[in-house]
C-alpha positions as CSV (number, residue, x, y, z in Angstrom):
1,X,0.0,0.0,0.0
2,X,0.9,3.6,-0.3
3,X,2.0,5.8,2.6
4,X,0.9,9.3,3.1
5,X,3.6,11.9,4.0
6,X,3.6,15.5,5.1
7,X,6.2,17.9,3.7
8,X,7.1,21.0,5.7
9,X,8.9,23.9,3.9
10,X,10.0,27.4,4.9
11,X,7.4,29.7,3.3
12,X,10.0,32.4,2.6
13,X,12.9,30.4,1.2
14,X,11.2,27.1,0.1
15,X,13.8,25.2,2.0
16,X,12.8,21.9,3.8
17,X,12.3,22.3,7.5
18,X,14.0,19.6,9.6
19,X,12.7,18.7,13.0
20,X,9.2,20.1,12.7
21,X,6.7,18.2,14.9
22,X,3.3,17.3,13.4
23,X,0.0,17.7,15.2
24,X,-3.4,16.4,14.3
25,X,-7.0,17.5,15.0
26,X,-9.7,15.1,13.8
27,X,-12.9,16.5,12.4
28,X,-15.0,14.0,14.2
29,X,-14.8,15.9,17.4
30,X,-13.9,19.4,18.7
31,X,-10.7,18.6,20.5
32,X,-7.5,20.6,20.1
33,X,-4.4,19.4,18.2
34,X,-2.6,16.4,19.5
35,X,1.0,15.4,18.8
36,X,1.5,12.6,16.2
37,X,4.9,11.9,17.8
38,X,6.7,12.3,14.5
39,X,9.1,15.0,13.2
40,X,10.3,15.9,9.7
41,X,13.6,14.5,8.5
42,X,16.4,16.4,6.7
43,X,14.3,16.8,3.5
44,X,11.3,18.1,5.5
45,X,9.2,14.9,5.2
46,X,7.4,12.9,7.9
47,X,5.0,9.9,7.6
48,X,1.3,10.5,8.4
49,X,-0.3,7.5,10.0
50,X,-3.8,8.6,10.6
51,X,-7.1,6.9,10.3
52,X,-9.5,9.9,10.5
53,X,-10.0,12.9,8.3
54,X,-8.9,16.1,10.0
55,X,-6.3,18.9,10.1
56,X,-2.5,18.6,10.4
57,X,-0.3,21.4,11.5
58,X,3.5,21.6,11.9
59,X,5.2,23.2,14.9
60,X,8.9,23.9,15.5
61,X,10.2,25.6,18.6
62,X,8.4,28.9,19.2
63,X,6.9,28.9,15.7
64,X,3.3,27.7,16.3
65,X,1.5,29.8,13.7
66,X,1.9,27.7,10.6
67,X,-1.4,27.0,8.9
68,X,-3.0,23.6,9.1
69,X,-3.9,21.5,6.1
70,X,-6.8,19.2,5.5
71,X,-6.0,15.5,5.3
72,X,-8.0,12.4,4.4
73,X,-6.9,8.8,5.2
74,X,-5.3,6.8,2.4
75,X,-7.6,4.5,0.6
76,X,-10.2,7.1,-0.1
77,X,-12.8,5.8,-2.6
78,X,-12.5,8.2,-5.6
79,X,-15.3,6.3,-7.4
80,X,-17.8,7.8,-4.9
81,X,-21.0,9.4,-6.3
82,X,-21.2,13.1,-7.0
83,X,-21.4,15.4,-4.0
84,X,-21.4,19.1,-3.3
85,X,-18.4,20.5,-1.4
86,X,-18.7,23.9,0.3
87,X,-15.7,26.0,1.2
88,X,-16.4,28.6,3.9
89,X,-14.2,31.7,4.4
90,X,-14.6,34.1,7.2
91,X,-13.3,37.7,7.1
92,X,-11.3,37.4,10.4
93,X,-9.5,34.7,12.3
94,X,-10.6,35.9,15.7
95,X,-14.0,37.3,16.9
96,X,-15.3,38.8,20.1
97,X,-18.8,38.3,21.7
98,X,-21.4,40.3,19.7
99,X,-19.2,40.6,16.6
100,X,-20.6,40.1,13.1
101,X,-19.0,37.1,11.3
102,X,-18.9,38.0,7.7
103,X,-18.3,35.0,5.5
104,X,-18.2,33.9,1.9
105,X,-18.8,30.4,0.5
106,X,-17.8,28.7,-2.8
107,X,-19.6,25.5,-3.9
108,X,-18.0,22.7,-5.9
109,X,-19.4,19.5,-7.4
110,X,-17.0,16.7,-6.9
111,X,-17.1,13.2,-8.5
112,X,-14.2,10.8,-8.7
113,X,-11.2,12.9,-9.6
114,X,-13.3,15.7,-11.2
115,X,-14.1,19.0,-9.5
116,X,-16.0,21.9,-10.9
117,X,-17.9,25.0,-9.7
118,X,-21.5,24.3,-8.6
119,X,-23.6,27.3,-9.6
120,X,-27.0,28.1,-8.2
121,X,-26.7,25.7,-5.3
122,X,-29.0,26.0,-2.3
123,X,-27.0,25.9,0.9
124,X,-28.0,26.0,4.5
125,X,-25.4,27.4,7.0
126,X,-25.7,26.9,10.7
127,X,-23.6,28.7,13.4
128,X,-22.7,26.4,16.3
129,X,-21.4,27.5,19.7
130,X,-18.5,25.9,21.5
131,X,-20.8,23.1,22.8
132,X,-22.0,22.3,19.3
133,X,-25.4,23.9,20.0
134,X,-27.0,25.7,17.0
135,X,-27.2,29.5,17.4
136,X,-28.6,30.6,14.0
137,X,-29.2,29.2,10.5
138,X,-29.2,31.0,7.2
139,X,-30.3,29.6,3.8
140,X,-28.9,31.0,0.6
141,X,-28.3,30.2,-3.1
142,X,-25.0,30.6,-4.8
143,X,-24.5,32.7,-7.9
144,X,-23.4,31.5,-11.4
145,X,-19.8,31.2,-10.0
146,X,-20.9,29.1,-7.0
147,X,-20.4,32.0,-4.6
148,X,-22.5,33.6,-1.9
149,X,-21.8,35.7,1.2
150,X,-23.6,36.2,4.4
151,X,-23.3,37.3,8.1
152,X,-23.9,35.8,11.5
153,X,-23.9,37.8,14.7
154,X,-22.2,36.1,17.6
155,X,-24.1,36.2,20.9
156,X,-23.0,39.2,23.1
157,X,-23.2,37.1,26.3
158,X,-23.0,33.5,27.3
159,X,-20.5,30.8,26.4
160,X,-17.4,31.8,24.5
161,X,-14.9,29.5,22.7
162,X,-14.6,27.8,19.4
163,X,-17.7,28.6,17.3
164,X,-18.1,26.9,14.0
165,X,-20.2,27.2,10.8
166,X,-21.6,24.1,9.1
167,X,-22.8,24.1,5.5
168,X,-25.4,21.6,4.3
169,X,-26.7,20.9,0.8
170,X,-29.0,18.1,-0.5
171,X,-25.9,16.1,-1.3
172,X,-23.6,16.7,1.7
173,X,-22.7,18.3,5.0
174,X,-19.4,19.9,5.9
175,X,-17.8,22.4,8.4
176,X,-15.7,25.5,8.2
177,X,-14.3,27.5,11.0
């Protein structure tokens, strides 16, 4: 079988980063990142032995701000039926209670190894609080380029923490942060 690997490079020079530790956060729950107990070698490569889909992020010494990447376990079935994927983008990385969360979405139709824009797609977006309780839901339809934008207002009081936005279509459900 094939092995999945992660490559870590310096974003300025493009040089491989030796000794970066890899951390994983599964999408199946809302835990933080946990160490995979692997580090990159001299060419910036480390094996990924994961069974769940999630996010992987490198860390090295005091540099903890590298972006995470999305990963899926090896053996993914690319013959799966067509589905709609929704990418969610928020205007800020950090919000305070009572803030407006402006967001944009882009919808794609994916089937096997083919991916294309999904125009005029009906999407339901739900804002969840840190306990995965729904706060608000918006329904919208994307334009001819598969795009739409909207806004949620965070509660001004109550539980703070890691809120999330989940997108649902007839074909699929996914999350963005």
